[in-house]
PyMOL commands that place a pseudoatom at each C-alpha (Angstrom):
pseudoatom trace, name=CA, resn=MET, resi=1, chain=A, elem=C, hetatm=0, pos=[-9.406, -8.997, 6.355]
pseudoatom trace, name=CA, resn=GLN, resi=2, chain=A, elem=C, hetatm=0, pos=[-11.267, -9.167, 3.050]
pseudoatom trace, name=CA, resn=VAL, resi=3, chain=A, elem=C, hetatm=0, pos=[-10.117, -12.119, 0.927]
pseudoatom trace, name=CA, resn=TYR, resi=4, chain=A, elem=C, hetatm=0, pos=[-10.942, -12.076, -2.763]
pseudoatom trace, name=CA, resn=GLY, resi=5, chain=A, elem=C, hetatm=0, pos=[-10.345, -15.719, -3.697]
pseudoatom trace, name=CA, resn=SER, resi=6, chain=A, elem=C, hetatm=0, pos=[-13.577, -16.230, -5.670]
pseudoatom trace, name=CA, resn=MET, resi=7, chain=A, elem=C, hetatm=0, pos=[-13.537, -12.862, -7.508]
pseudoatom trace, name=CA, resn=SER, resi=8, chain=A, elem=C, hetatm=0, pos=[-11.999, -12.208, -10.901]
pseudoatom trace, name=CA, resn=THR, resi=9, chain=A, elem=C, hetatm=0, pos=[-9.056, -9.819, -10.942]
pseudoatom trace, name=CA, resn=GLY, resi=10, chain=A, elem=C, hetatm=0, pos=[-11.251, -7.099, -12.457]
pseudoatom trace, name=CA, resn=ASP, resi=11, chain=A, elem=C, hetatm=0, pos=[-14.002, -7.563, -9.846]
pseudoatom trace, name=CA, resn=MET, resi=12, chain=A, elem=C, hetatm=0, pos=[-11.441, -7.616, -7.071]
pseudoatom trace, name=CA, resn=PHE, resi=13, chain=A, elem=C, hetatm=0, pos=[-9.789, -4.436, -8.295]
pseudoatom trace, name=CA, resn=SER, resi=14, chain=A, elem=C, hetatm=0, pos=[-13.146, -2.690, -8.625]
pseudoatom trace, name=CA, resn=HIS, resi=15, chain=A, elem=C, hetatm=0, pos=[-13.979, -3.674, -5.061]
pseudoatom trace, name=CA, resn=ILE, resi=16, chain=A, elem=C, hetatm=0, pos=[-10.628, -2.428, -3.773]
pseudoatom trace, name=CA, resn=LEU, resi=17, chain=A, elem=C, hetatm=0, pos=[-10.984, 0.938, -5.477]
pseudoatom trace, name=CA, resn=THR, resi=18, chain=A, elem=C, hetatm=0, pos=[-14.604, 1.496, -4.481]
pseudoatom trace, name=CA, resn=ALA, resi=19, chain=A, elem=C, hetatm=0, pos=[-14.430, 0.222, -0.908]
pseudoatom trace, name=CA, resn=SER, resi=20, chain=A, elem=C, hetatm=0, pos=[-14.559, 3.325, 1.267]
pseudoatom trace, name=CA, resn=SER, resi=21, chain=A, elem=C, hetatm=0, pos=[-12.150, 1.811, 3.784]
pseudoatom trace, name=CA, resn=ARG, resi=22, chain=A, elem=C, hetatm=0, pos=[-9.527, 1.428, 1.058]
pseudoatom trace, name=CA, resn=MET, resi=23, chain=A, elem=C, hetatm=0, pos=[-9.740, 4.981, -0.288]
pseudoatom trace, name=CA, resn=ALA, resi=24, chain=A, elem=C, hetatm=0, pos=[-10.441, 6.766, 2.995]
pseudoatom trace, name=CA, resn=SER, resi=25, chain=A, elem=C, hetatm=0, pos=[-6.800, 6.379, 4.002]
pseudoatom trace, name=CA, resn=ALA, resi=26, chain=A, elem=C, hetatm=0, pos=[-5.456, 8.114, 0.873]
pseudoatom trace, name=CA, resn=LEU, resi=27, chain=A, elem=C, hetatm=0, pos=[-3.961, 11.556, 1.453]
pseudoatom trace, name=CA, resn=VAL, resi=28, chain=A, elem=C, hetatm=0, pos=[-4.108, 13.950, -1.503]
pseudoatom trace, name=CA, resn=ILE, resi=29, chain=A, elem=C, hetatm=0, pos=[-1.148, 16.305, -1.677]
pseudoatom trace, name=CA, resn=THR, resi=30, chain=A, elem=C, hetatm=0, pos=[-0.683, 19.159, -4.117]
pseudoatom trace, name=CA, resn=GLY, resi=31, chain=A, elem=C, hetatm=0, pos=[2.816, 20.471, -3.407]
pseudoatom trace, name=CA, resn=GLU, resi=32, chain=A, elem=C, hetatm=0, pos=[6.296, 19.863, -2.023]
pseudoatom trace, name=CA, resn=GLU, resi=33, chain=A, elem=C, hetatm=0, pos=[5.394, 21.534, 1.277]
pseudoatom trace, name=CA, resn=GLN, resi=34, chain=A, elem=C, hetatm=0, pos=[3.136, 18.555, 2.085]
pseudoatom trace, name=CA, resn=MET, resi=35, chain=A, elem=C, hetatm=0, pos=[5.770, 15.847, 1.589]
pseudoatom trace, name=CA, resn=ASN, resi=36, chain=A, elem=C, hetatm=0, pos=[6.547, 15.413, 5.299]
pseudoatom trace, name=CA, resn=ASP, resi=37, chain=A, elem=C, hetatm=0, pos=[2.829, 15.145, 6.096]
pseudoatom trace, name=CA, resn=ALA, resi=38, chain=A, elem=C, hetatm=0, pos=[2.507, 12.475, 3.402]
pseudoatom trace, name=CA, resn=PHE, resi=39, chain=A, elem=C, hetatm=0, pos=[5.472, 10.542, 4.774]
pseudoatom trace, name=CA, resn=GLU, resi=40, chain=A, elem=C, hetatm=0, pos=[4.037, 10.607, 8.314]
pseudoatom trace, name=CA, resn=HIS, resi=41, chain=A, elem=C, hetatm=0, pos=[0.610, 9.537, 7.019]
pseudoatom trace, name=CA, resn=CYS, resi=42, chain=A, elem=C, hetatm=0, pos=[2.220, 6.515, 5.336]
pseudoatom trace, name=CA, resn=ASN, resi=43, chain=A, elem=C, hetatm=0, pos=[4.301, 5.715, 8.432]
pseudoatom trace, name=CA, resn=MET, resi=44, chain=A, elem=C, hetatm=0, pos=[1.206, 5.441, 10.614]
pseudoatom trace, name=CA, resn=THR, resi=45, chain=A, elem=C, hetatm=0, pos=[-0.401, 2.940, 8.250]
pseudoatom trace, name=CA, resn=LEU, resi=46, chain=A, elem=C, hetatm=0, pos=[2.750, 0.923, 7.626]
pseudoatom trace, name=CA, resn=GLY, resi=47, chain=A, elem=C, hetatm=0, pos=[3.455, 0.739, 11.351]
pseudoatom trace, name=CA, resn=ARG, resi=48, chain=A, elem=C, hetatm=0, pos=[0.195, -1.168, 11.846]
pseudoatom trace, name=CA, resn=ILE, resi=49, chain=A, elem=C, hetatm=0, pos=[1.064, -3.539, 9.010]
pseudoatom trace, name=CA, resn=VAL, resi=50, chain=A, elem=C, hetatm=0, pos=[4.539, -4.242, 10.395]
pseudoatom trace, name=CA, resn=ARG, resi=51, chain=A, elem=C, hetatm=0, pos=[3.089, -4.983, 13.851]
pseudoatom trace, name=CA, resn=SER, resi=52, chain=A, elem=C, hetatm=0, pos=[0.559, -7.361, 12.265]
pseudoatom trace, name=CA, resn=GLY, resi=53, chain=A, elem=C, hetatm=0, pos=[3.267, -9.635, 10.909]
pseudoatom trace, name=CA, resn=ARG, resi=54, chain=A, elem=C, hetatm=0, pos=[1.796, -9.630, 7.405]
pseudoatom trace, name=CA, resn=GLN, resi=55, chain=A, elem=C, hetatm=0, pos=[3.987, -9.205, 4.367]
pseudoatom trace, name=CA, resn=PHE, resi=56, chain=A, elem=C, hetatm=0, pos=[3.848, -5.851, 2.624]
pseudoatom trace, name=CA, resn=TYR, resi=57, chain=A, elem=C, hetatm=0, pos=[5.193, -4.061, -0.415]
pseudoatom trace, name=CA, resn=ILE, resi=58, chain=A, elem=C, hetatm=0, pos=[5.497, -0.298, -0.965]
pseudoatom trace, name=CA, resn=GLY, resi=59, chain=A, elem=C, hetatm=0, pos=[5.105, 0.993, -4.516]
pseudoatom trace, name=CA, resn=ILE, resi=60, chain=A, elem=C, hetatm=0, pos=[4.202, 3.854, -6.829]
pseudoatom trace, name=CA, resn=THR, resi=61, chain=A, elem=C, hetatm=0, pos=[2.082, 3.894, -9.957]
pseudoatom trace, name=CA, resn=GLU, resi=62, chain=A, elem=C, hetatm=0, pos=[0.011, 6.040, -12.253]
pseudoatom trace, name=CA, resn=HIS, resi=63, chain=A, elem=C, hetatm=0, pos=[-2.257, 3.128, -13.179]
pseudoatom trace, name=CA, resn=HIS, resi=64, chain=A, elem=C, hetatm=0, pos=[-3.676, 1.033, -10.312]
pseudoatom trace, name=CA, resn=SER, resi=65, chain=A, elem=C, hetatm=0, pos=[-5.266, -1.808, -12.239]
pseudoatom trace, name=CA, resn=ARG, resi=66, chain=A, elem=C, hetatm=0, pos=[-2.258, -2.415, -14.498]
pseudoatom trace, name=CA, resn=ARG, resi=67, chain=A, elem=C, hetatm=0, pos=[0.113, -2.448, -11.524]
pseudoatom trace, name=CA, resn=TRP, resi=68, chain=A, elem=C, hetatm=0, pos=[-2.174, -4.721, -9.493]
pseudoatom trace, name=CA, resn=GLU, resi=69, chain=A, elem=C, hetatm=0, pos=[-2.310, -7.227, -12.343]
pseudoatom trace, name=CA, resn=GLU, resi=70, chain=A, elem=C, hetatm=0, pos=[1.499, -7.115, -12.651]
pseudoatom trace, name=CA, resn=HIS, resi=71, chain=A, elem=C, hetatm=0, pos=[1.844, -7.924, -8.949]
pseudoatom trace, name=CA, resn=GLN, resi=72, chain=A, elem=C, hetatm=0, pos=[-0.735, -10.712, -9.188]
pseudoatom trace, name=CA, resn=GLY, resi=73, chain=A, elem=C, hetatm=0, pos=[1.077, -12.183, -12.190]
pseudoatom trace, name=CA, resn=ASP, resi=74, chain=A, elem=C, hetatm=0, pos=[4.479, -12.035, -10.472]
pseudoatom trace, name=CA, resn=THR, resi=75, chain=A, elem=C, hetatm=0, pos=[3.324, -13.522, -7.157]
pseudoatom trace, name=CA, resn=PRO, resi=76, chain=A, elem=C, hetatm=0, pos=[-0.132, -15.138, -7.522]
pseudoatom trace, name=CA, resn=GLY, resi=77, chain=A, elem=C, hetatm=0, pos=[-2.109, -15.336, -4.290]
pseudoatom trace, name=CA, resn=MET, resi=78, chain=A, elem=C, hetatm=0, pos=[0.454, -13.465, -2.218]
pseudoatom trace, name=CA, resn=TRP, resi=79, chain=A, elem=C, hetatm=0, pos=[-1.466, -10.193, -1.897]
pseudoatom trace, name=CA, resn=ALA, resi=80, chain=A, elem=C, hetatm=0, pos=[-4.860, -9.603, -0.320]
pseudoatom trace, name=CA, resn=GLY, resi=81, chain=A, elem=C, hetatm=0, pos=[-5.222, -6.036, -1.554]
pseudoatom trace, name=CA, resn=MET, resi=82, chain=A, elem=C, hetatm=0, pos=[-3.712, -2.836, -2.881]
pseudoatom trace, name=CA, resn=ILE, resi=83, chain=A, elem=C, hetatm=0, pos=[-4.327, 0.258, -0.783]
pseudoatom trace, name=CA, resn=THR, resi=84, chain=A, elem=C, hetatm=0, pos=[-3.591, 3.804, -1.936]
pseudoatom trace, name=CA, resn=LEU, resi=85, chain=A, elem=C, hetatm=0, pos=[-1.752, 5.873, 0.653]
pseudoatom trace, name=CA, resn=VAL, resi=86, chain=A, elem=C, hetatm=0, pos=[-1.021, 9.120, -1.211]
pseudoatom trace, name=CA, resn=GLN, resi=87, chain=A, elem=C, hetatm=0, pos=[-2.115, 10.824, -4.396]
pseudoatom trace, name=CA, resn=ALA, resi=88, chain=A, elem=C, hetatm=0, pos=[0.377, 13.403, -5.701]
pseudoatom trace, name=CA, resn=PRO, resi=89, chain=A, elem=C, hetatm=0, pos=[0.558, 15.539, -8.828]
pseudoatom trace, name=CA, resn=ASN, resi=90, chain=A, elem=C, hetatm=0, pos=[3.645, 13.778, -10.222]
pseudoatom trace, name=CA, resn=SER, resi=91, chain=A, elem=C, hetatm=0, pos=[5.956, 10.797, -9.867]
pseudoatom trace, name=CA, resn=ARG, resi=92, chain=A, elem=C, hetatm=0, pos=[8.881, 12.917, -8.730]
pseudoatom trace, name=CA, resn=MET, resi=93, chain=A, elem=C, hetatm=0, pos=[7.006, 13.419, -5.469]
pseudoatom trace, name=CA, resn=THR, resi=94, chain=A, elem=C, hetatm=0, pos=[5.795, 9.822, -5.123]
pseudoatom trace, name=CA, resn=ALA, resi=95, chain=A, elem=C, hetatm=0, pos=[9.292, 8.493, -5.880]
pseudoatom trace, name=CA, resn=GLN, resi=96, chain=A, elem=C, hetatm=0, pos=[10.725, 10.608, -3.040]
pseudoatom trace, name=CA, resn=ILE, resi=97, chain=A, elem=C, hetatm=0, pos=[8.084, 9.315, -0.620]
pseudoatom trace, name=CA, resn=GLU, resi=98, chain=A, elem=C, hetatm=0, pos=[8.618, 5.725, -1.735]
pseudoatom trace, name=CA, resn=ARG, resi=99, chain=A, elem=C, hetatm=0, pos=[12.403, 5.983, -1.262]
pseudoatom trace, name=CA, resn=ARG, resi=100, chain=A, elem=C, hetatm=0, pos=[11.962, 7.403, 2.255]
pseudoatom trace, name=CA, resn=LEU, resi=101, chain=A, elem=C, hetatm=0, pos=[9.437, 4.715, 3.197]
pseudoatom trace, name=CA, resn=ILE, resi=102, chain=A, elem=C, hetatm=0, pos=[11.612, 1.870, 1.943]
pseudoatom trace, name=CA, resn=ALA, resi=103, chain=A, elem=C, hetatm=0, pos=[14.656, 3.346, 3.722]
pseudoatom trace, name=CA, resn=HIS, resi=104, chain=A, elem=C, hetatm=0, pos=[12.590, 3.431, 6.918]
pseudoatom trace, name=CA, resn=TRP, resi=105, chain=A, elem=C, hetatm=0, pos=[10.656, 0.126, 6.675]
pseudoatom trace, name=CA, resn=GLY, resi=106, chain=A, elem=C, hetatm=0, pos=[12.644, -1.969, 4.173]
pseudoatom trace, name=CA, resn=HIS, resi=107, chain=A, elem=C, hetatm=0, pos=[14.752, -3.734, 6.805]
pseudoatom trace, name=CA, resn=HIS, resi=108, chain=A, elem=C, hetatm=0, pos=[11.725, -5.586, 8.234]
pseudoatom trace, name=CA, resn=THR, resi=109, chain=A, elem=C, hetatm=0, pos=[11.610, -9.258, 7.318]
pseudoatom trace, name=CA, resn=THR, resi=110, chain=A, elem=C, hetatm=0, pos=[8.007, -8.920, 6.099]
pseudoatom trace, name=CA, resn=CYS, resi=111, chain=A, elem=C, hetatm=0, pos=[8.870, -6.158, 3.595]
pseudoatom trace, name=CA, resn=ARG, resi=112, chain=A, elem=C, hetatm=0, pos=[8.986, -7.536, 0.039]
pseudoatom trace, name=CA, resn=ASN, resi=113, chain=A, elem=C, hetatm=0, pos=[10.635, -4.544, -1.633]
pseudoatom trace, name=CA, resn=VAL, resi=114, chain=A, elem=C, hetatm=0, pos=[13.911, -5.377, -3.340]
pseudoatom trace, name=CA, resn=GLY, resi=115, chain=A, elem=C, hetatm=0, pos=[14.935, -2.016, -4.828]
pseudoatom trace, name=CA, resn=ARG, resi=116, chain=A, elem=C, hetatm=0, pos=[15.502, 1.296, -3.069]
pseudoatom trace, name=CA, resn=GLY, resi=117, chain=A, elem=C, hetatm=0, pos=[12.352, 2.879, -4.512]
pseudoatom trace, name=CA, resn=GLY, resi=118, chain=A, elem=C, hetatm=0, pos=[11.529, 5.345, -7.249]
pseudoatom trace, name=CA, resn=GLU, resi=119, chain=A, elem=C, hetatm=0, pos=[12.342, 2.913, -10.072]
pseudoatom trace, name=CA, resn=ARG, resi=120, chain=A, elem=C, hetatm=0, pos=[8.822, 3.084, -11.527]
pseudoatom trace, name=CA, resn=ALA, resi=121, chain=A, elem=C, hetatm=0, pos=[8.583, 6.858, -11.758]
pseudoatom trace, name=CA, resn=SER, resi=122, chain=A, elem=C, hetatm=0, pos=[6.634, 7.802, -14.890]
pseudoatom trace, name=CA, resn=PRO, resi=123, chain=A, elem=C, hetatm=0, pos=[5.164, 10.912, -16.517]
pseudoatom trace, name=CA, resn=GLY, resi=124, chain=A, elem=C, hetatm=0, pos=[1.494, 10.086, -15.774]
pseudoatom trace, name=CA, resn=GLN, resi=125, chain=A, elem=C, hetatm=0, pos=[-0.629, 12.326, -13.584]
pseudoatom trace, name=CA, resn=PRO, resi=126, chain=A, elem=C, hetatm=0, pos=[-1.813, 11.988, -10.927]
pseudoatom trace, name=CA, resn=HIS, resi=127, chain=A, elem=C, hetatm=0, pos=[0.604, 9.543, -9.348]
pseudoatom trace, name=CA, resn=PHE, resi=128, chain=A, elem=C, hetatm=0, pos=[0.067, 7.292, -6.330]
pseudoatom trace, name=CA, resn=VAL, resi=129, chain=A, elem=C, hetatm=0, pos=[1.960, 5.709, -3.440]
pseudoatom trace, name=CA, resn=TYR, resi=130, chain=A, elem=C, hetatm=0, pos=[0.409, 2.369, -2.457]
pseudoatom trace, name=CA, resn=TRP, resi=131, chain=A, elem=C, hetatm=0, pos=[1.062, -0.635, -0.296]
pseudoatom trace, name=CA, resn=LEU, resi=132, chain=A, elem=C, hetatm=0, pos=[0.236, -4.236, -0.949]
pseudoatom trace, name=CA, resn=ASP, resi=133, chain=A, elem=C, hetatm=0, pos=[-1.285, -6.083, 1.979]
pseudoatom trace, name=CA, resn=GLY, resi=134, chain=A, elem=C, hetatm=0, pos=[-0.028, -9.649, 2.189]
pseudoatom trace, name=CA, resn=GLN, resi=135, chain=A, elem=C, hetatm=0, pos=[-2.103, -12.733, 2.812]
pseudoatom trace, name=CA, resn=ASN, resi=136, chain=A, elem=C, hetatm=0, pos=[-1.543, -13.968, 6.350]
pseudoatom trace, name=CA, resn=HIS, resi=137, chain=A, elem=C, hetatm=0, pos=[0.063, -17.309, 5.322]
pseudoatom trace, name=CA, resn=GLY, resi=138, chain=A, elem=C, hetatm=0, pos=[0.101, -18.529, 8.908]
pseudoatom trace, name=CA, resn=CYS, resi=139, chain=A, elem=C, hetatm=0, pos=[1.160, -15.239, 10.526]
pseudoatom trace, name=CA, resn=LEU, resi=140, chain=A, elem=C, hetatm=0, pos=[-0.871, -14.262, 13.552]
pseudoatom trace, name=CA, resn=LEU, resi=141, chain=A, elem=C, hetatm=0, pos=[-2.022, -10.709, 14.112]
pseudoatom trace, name=CA, resn=SER, resi=142, chain=A, elem=C, hetatm=0, pos=[-0.392, -9.232, 17.171]
pseudoatom trace, name=CA, resn=THR, resi=143, chain=A, elem=C, hetatm=0, pos=[-2.798, -8.231, 19.904]
pseudoatom trace, name=CA, resn=SER, resi=144, chain=A, elem=C, hetatm=0, pos=[-1.958, -4.517, 19.540]
pseudoatom trace, name=CA, resn=ALA, resi=145, chain=A, elem=C, hetatm=0, pos=[-2.447, -4.494, 15.764]
pseudoatom trace, name=CA, resn=ALA, resi=146, chain=A, elem=C, hetatm=0, pos=[-5.737, -6.363, 16.005]
pseudoatom trace, name=CA, resn=ALA, resi=147, chain=A, elem=C, hetatm=0, pos=[-6.921, -3.951, 18.692]
pseudoatom trace, name=CA, resn=ASP, resi=148, chain=A, elem=C, hetatm=0, pos=[-5.885, -0.947, 16.566]
pseudoatom trace, name=CA, resn=ASP, resi=149, chain=A, elem=C, hetatm=0, pos=[-7.860, -2.277, 13.611]
pseudoatom trace, name=CA, resn=GLU, resi=150, chain=A, elem=C, hetatm=0, pos=[-10.898, -3.093, 15.746]
pseudoatom trace, name=CA, resn=GLU, resi=151, chain=A, elem=C, hetatm=0, pos=[-10.904, 0.352, 17.390]
pseudoatom trace, name=CA, resn=GLU, resi=152, chain=A, elem=C, hetatm=0, pos=[-10.746, 2.108, 14.052]
pseudoatom trace, name=CA, resn=GLY, resi=153, chain=A, elem=C, hetatm=0, pos=[-13.367, -0.136, 12.459]
pseudoatom trace, name=CA, resn=ARG, resi=154, chain=A, elem=C, hetatm=0, pos=[-10.882, -0.960, 9.725]
pseudoatom trace, name=CA, resn=GLU, resi=155, chain=A, elem=C, hetatm=0, pos=[-11.410, -3.812, 7.331]
pseudoatom trace, name=CA, resn=GLU, resi=156, chain=A, elem=C, hetatm=0, pos=[-8.027, -5.204, 6.367]
for i in range(1, 156): cmd.bond("trace and resi %d" % i, "trace and resi %d" % (i + 1))
show_as sticks, trace
zoom trace
């Protein structure tokens, strides 16, 4: 997993957004008919995170860097990265996806979401569903999650 301890917040965010492994997982949807595909895409990724034992947070935003800095200010050092899962034309769609994801994954002890989702819907376009990848903080990767990541050549 990439750790950004010596980078400034701006450098770290630039790296996160330009790293091909971070953007390659983003699914771009253009209409309501793709909502189930988007939900399943997110489920696959979040399933690997849950198996890893790392903390995670599911969110929506229209402005990545502002939201990343808010998270870093609220919980310094807790998050290793922000990864975009879905890009949608509006926050109505991302709020629906976020609510479904939190309903599905929110009961896990490593999930750091408090609300039910959709609280940060805003008029900006496009809008994004993201997850925050937690620092390990002593958690060990499960064998299956580590193998999944190695097989896919993922950099977490």
